[in-house]
Structure formats: structure tokens, C-alpha cells
C-alpha positions in Angstrom: 0.3 -0.2 -0.3 1.4 3.7 -0.6 0.3 6.7 0.5 -0.7 9.5 -1.9 -0.9 12.8 -1.0 -2.6 16.0 -2.0 -2.2 19.3 -1.3 -5.2 21.1 0.9 -6.9 24.4 0.2 -5.3 25.7 3.0 -2.1 24.2 1.9 -2.8 25.9 -1.2 -3.3 29.1 0.3 0.0 28.6 2.4 2.0 28.3 -0.4 0.4 30.8 -3.0 1.0 33.4 -0.3 4.8 31.4 0.8 3.1 31.8 4.3 6.5 32.4 6.5 4.6 30.6 9.5 5.3 27.5 7.6 8.8 26.3 7.9 10.6 26.5 4.6 11.3 23.1 4.3 7.6 22.2 4.6 6.9 24.8 1.9 9.5 23.5 -0.3 7.7 20.0 0.2 4.8 21.5 -0.5 5.1 23.0 -4.0 6.1 19.5 -4.9 2.7 18.2 -3.5 0.0 18.2 -6.2 -3.0 15.8 -6.7 -2.1 11.9 -5.1 1.6 12.9 -4.9 3.9 9.5 -4.1 6.5 10.3 -1.4 9.2 8.2 -3.5 8.4 11.0 -5.8 9.4 13.8 -3.8 12.8 12.0 -2.3 13.5 11.5 -5.9 12.8 15.3 -6.9 14.3 16.7 -3.3 17.3 14.1 -3.3 16.1 14.0 0.2 15.9 10.1 2.5 12.7 8.3 3.1 12.8 9.5 7.3 13.2 13.5 5.9 10.1 13.2 3.5 8.1 11.2 5.7 8.5 13.3 8.5 7.8 17.1 6.6 4.7 15.1 5.2 3.5 13.9 8.9 3.9 17.9 9.8 1.8 19.1 7.0 -0.7 16.5 7.6 -0.6 17.3 11.0 -1.0 21.1 10.4 -4.0 20.2 7.6 -1.9 21.5 4.6 -1.8 18.3 3.2 -4.2 15.4 3.3 -3.3 11.6 2.1 -5.1 8.8 1.1 -4.0 4.7 1.0 -4.0 3.1 -2.4 -4.8 -0.6 -2.2 -3.8 -3.2 -5.0 -7.0 -3.9 -6.8 -8.0 -7.1 -8.2 -6.5 -6.6 -11.7 -3.1 -5.8 -10.5 -0.5 -8.4 -10.2 1.0 -9.0 -7.2 4.9 -10.7 -6.3 4.8 -11.0 -3.1 3.5 -14.6 -2.7 5.3 -17.5 -4.0 4.1 -19.9 -6.6 4.6 -23.4 -8.4 4.7 -23.8 -11.8 3.3 -27.1 -12.4 -0.1 -25.5 -10.5 -0.3 -23.3 -13.3 0.3 -26.4 -15.8 -1.9 -28.0 -14.3 -4.9 -25.2 -14.2 -4.2 -24.9 -17.8 -4.6 -28.2 -19.1 -8.2 -28.6 -16.6 -9.5 -25.4 -18.7 
């Protein structure tokens, strides 16, 4: 599951006005957060560690400047976290 972040109305206002009450690092991240932004994209753009980006995102969320949603894999997405047996796949194909 991945969290995707979106700038809230308050976050948009803070970014648009460059509100000095919001720390510079927070404003920097806030400027990169759009609709359904993946934290991995933020890390790639900023060159920051995972924990640094997560800390800033948590601070922005606590301040109401961003919101997030968890994404869950759909039934149609492939999941490679388990294991499979080739013989089971062959048997399933033969039984069709």
C-alpha cells in the first residue's frame, strides 16, 4: 500500500502566499505536492531520505496542509509478494 498526498485548500493558500509561518522545508515540499503525489517522487526530486520526507509530510498533515489516501492493489493488479508453483500453473491451464 502506498500513501498518496494532496495539497489541501489551506496548503494551497499557504503555498500561494508563501506563508512565513510555515517552515521553509515544509513550503518546499508543499510546492511539490499536487494531486495524488507519491512520496517516492518527492524523494527523487528533493534528494532527501525517506525519513526526512516522511517527517515533513507528517508535519504538513498534522497542520492540515496536506491530506492523504492509502492505495490498495486492485483485483486486476499483479502481486509478486507470494510464491507459485509452475506445475500448478500447468495443471490449471490443462484443466481449462
